Every structure is written in structure tokens, then in C-alpha cells.
C-alpha distance (Angstrom), angle and dihedral (degrees) to the residues before:
residue distance angle dihedral
M1 . . .
F2 3.82 . .
K3 3.83 92.7 .
S4 3.82 92.9 51.0
K5 3.83 91.1 51.1
L6 3.81 89.5 50.5
S7 3.81 90.2 49.4
I8 3.81 91.5 51.4
I9 3.82 91.9 47.4
A10 3.81 91.1 48.0
L11 3.81 90.5 49.4
L12 3.81 91.6 49.7
I13 3.81 91.2 49.9
V14 3.82 90.9 51.2
I15 3.81 91.4 49.3
I16 3.82 92.0 48.9
V17 3.80 91.9 49.2
L18 3.82 92.3 48.5
F19 3.80 94.4 48.4
S20 3.79 93.7 44.4
G21 3.83 88.2 56.5
I22 3.79 91.5 50.6
S23 3.78 93.0 49.5
T24 3.80 92.4 53.4
M25 3.81 89.3 58.5
A26 3.82 92.3 54.7
G27 3.78 121.7 88.1
E28 3.77 130.5 27.4
H29 3.78 124.8 -27.7
V30 3.81 132.1 -177.6
T31 3.80 127.1 -126.0
K32 3.79 122.9 -121.1
K33 3.80 123.3 -134.3
G34 3.78 122.1 -99.9
F35 3.80 102.7 20.9
L36 3.78 119.7 131.3
A37 3.82 118.3 -116.1
A38 3.80 129.7 -173.6
G39 3.78 141.2 177.9
S40 3.81 92.9 -114.7
K41 3.79 138.7 26.1
E42 3.79 90.2 -119.1
L43 3.81 93.2 54.3
L44 3.81 91.1 46.9
K45 3.82 90.5 51.0
K46 3.82 90.1 48.7
G47 3.81 91.6 50.6
L48 3.80 92.5 47.8
D49 3.81 91.9 47.6
I50 3.80 91.7 51.8
Y51 3.81 92.5 44.8
F52 3.81 94.6 49.7
S53 3.81 91.5 45.3
G54 3.80 86.5 68.2
D55 3.83 94.0 -122.7
H56 3.80 96.5 136.6
A57 3.81 93.4 171.4
A58 3.82 91.3 57.5
F59 3.81 91.7 44.2
N60 3.81 92.8 51.3
R61 3.81 90.0 46.6
L62 3.82 90.6 51.7
L63 3.82 90.5 52.2
R64 3.82 92.5 46.1
E65 3.80 97.4 46.2
N66 3.81 101.9 38.1
P67 3.82 118.7 61.2
Y68 3.83 90.6 -168.7
I69 3.81 95.0 70.2
F70 3.80 125.0 58.2
I71 3.79 145.9 143.1
M72 3.80 112.2 -94.9
K73 3.79 126.1 -121.2
A74 3.78 120.0 -130.0
G75 3.77 122.3 -107.8
V76 3.82 102.8 31.9
S77 3.82 111.2 142.5
V78 3.80 110.3 -129.6
H79 3.78 142.7 171.5
I80 3.79 120.1 -133.5
V81 3.80 107.3 -122.6
E82 3.79 102.5 175.6
T83 3.77 138.2 -0.5
S84 3.77 132.8 -148.2
W85 3.80 131.6 179.3
T86 3.84 95.9 -74.7
M87 3.80 102.2 -5.3
I88 3.78 138.0 67.5
R89 3.78 133.6 -161.7
I90 3.80 111.2 -133.8
R91 3.80 133.0 -170.4
P92 3.81 121.1 -158.1
V93 3.80 112.5 -120.6
G94 3.82 109.8 -92.2
E95 3.82 94.2 15.7
T96 3.80 131.7 104.8
W97 3.83 98.6 -150.5
S98 3.79 126.1 80.6
V99 3.81 140.2 -164.6
W100 3.79 138.1 -159.3
T101 3.80 121.7 -116.9
M102 3.78 139.4 155.8
I103 3.82 117.8 -73.2
E104 3.81 88.9 -118.9
G105 3.83 89.4 59.3
V106 3.81 93.9 83.4
D107 3.80 135.2 50.5
């Protein structure tokens, strides 16, 4: 009897924790300055790989030559559309397009 009550309590705690995390993702968020954003996950990964390789010339060329990857401005209100392990897809409020960025790129 005692073990089944503990199991039910543990299950309820897990459910509450999971749903509280989901609810914090809903609503409007604000972008942070300096985070990379791209039109696809693959392009974001490519940009991050080049940046962290230390090849600043290649990174600057990627930003110059590809309009689908850029460094975000701070203070843009966005909705979170989709989440991945370390990335999120965000859509600016009032817009129909979206981009991928790092989870840390929004408040």
C-alpha cells in the first residue's frame, strides 16, 4: 500500500515538472543579442561549426554570402515554434517566417 502511494506521488511530481516546463515555453519571448540564427537546423549547425573552428574569414564569408543566416538583434519578441535538444525554432510576433537559433538565444 505504502509503495503504491509513493509511486503515484512520484508519477504526479514527474507530470507536474514536465507540464511546468512546457508552459514556460508558451507565450512571447525576447531575443538576446549576438546569437546566430538560420533558416534551417543544418545551416545553423554549419555556421556554428565554422565559428567554433576559429576560421573567422570563412564565418564572415558565410554571413555575407548567405541571407538565410545572421546574428540576431536583442529585444525582438518571438514565439517558440519548435524545440530540439539544443536549438529552438522561433517566429517573430506578427510574422509568418521562422528561424532556428540556440536555446540560450531567447529569454
